[in-house]
N, C-alpha and C positions, 0 to 999 in steps of 0.2 A: 504494500500500500504506500501511496505517496502522500506525505504531509505537505500542505501548502499554506503560505501566509502572504497576504497582501496588506501592506500598511500604507496609509496616507497620512503624512505628517505635515502639520502646518509649521511654517518658518516664522518666528517672531524676532524681528531685529531689535525690538524694544527690550526684550528679555534675553536676547542672544541664545534662545533655546529652540529646539524643534520638538514639538509634542505630537503625540498620536491623536489625530482627529477622528479617524475611523479605521477599522481593520476587518478583514475576513480571514478566518483560519479554519482548517479542517481538524484542529485539535485545540485543547486548552493549554495555555502556557503561562507560567507565573510572570507577572509584570506586564503582560500584553493587555493593556486596558486604555480606554480613552483618557487622555490627559497625562499619560506617562511620557517621560522623556524618551525619545526614540533611540538615542545612541546606546544606552545601556541595554535596552530591549534587543536591539540588533546584535550587540555583542553576545548577549546570553543565548540568543537563537543560534548564532554561528558556533558558539562553544558546544551547543547541544547537537551539532551535526548538520545544521541547515546551511545551504549555500545561497548566497545572494546572486540570483540569476539576472535580474534587471532592475534598474532604477531610473527614474526620469523625473524631472521637476521644472519648476519655474521659480519666480521670486516668492510665490506664496505657499506652494505645497510641493512635497516630494513624495513620489510613490515608489515603494520597495516591493519586489516580488522575490520570495524565498521559497526553496523547496528542500525537502529532506526525503531521500529515497530510502526505503527499507532495504537493509542489506540482504543480498541474496543468500539463500540457505547454502552455506558452504560446508565443507567437511571440517568438522571440529572434533576434538577428542571427546567432548561431552556427548556426541552422538553415540559413542560406544557404551555409555551407561544409561542412555534413555530407556525408560521402562523397567529399570532394575532396582528401584528404591526398595529398601528393606530386604535386600538379598546380599549374600556374601560375594565380594569381588576382590580380585587381586589386581593391583595397579602397578605397572612398571614405570618408573621415572628415572631421570638421569642420576638421582641420588640413591636409587635402589628400588626394592620391591616392597610394597605395603599391602596388607590384606585386612579386611574388616567388613563390617556391615555398612552398606551405603545408606546414610541417613538423609543426605541433602544433595540435590543437584542445583547449583546456583547458575548465574549467568556466565561466570568465568571461574568457578571453583566447585569442587565436590568435598563432602564431609564424610569421613569414615569413622566408625566406632571400632577401635582396635580390640582384640581379645583381652588386653590388659585393662580395658575400660577407658583408655585415653581417647580423646577426640582429635582427629587429624584432618587438617584442611590441606587439600592439594590443588594448586592452581591449574587450570586447564592447560596453560602453556607448558607445564612440566610433565604432563601425561604423555607417555610414549606408547603404551598399549594397556588394554584392559582384558582380563580373563574372567 
């Protein structure tokens, strides 16, 4: 899915600020509200992965068009543990082999309960294989 944001910001030379007059977005985003200063909102959107595709303006208003494309489903080490919650797994990493009960699959980490009772977090970037 593609997220899009169109912002129309009014330029005020009296206050030396550009504030959001109106916007249209396919999602909710903190700070994206009428009256907000446009510069920090644009910076936050870009930090969140949006790309400024186009902008145009005159002395009174500037229109910004931003998009954020959903990353394509790629091969990730976490695919190897999908559907295996609460089962025993053995994970090979560059630091060695770890085994335990798979408690959590996060966006970039897994959590194992080792036989000793210790909880181990393994970053997805460290996973070489899963048995």
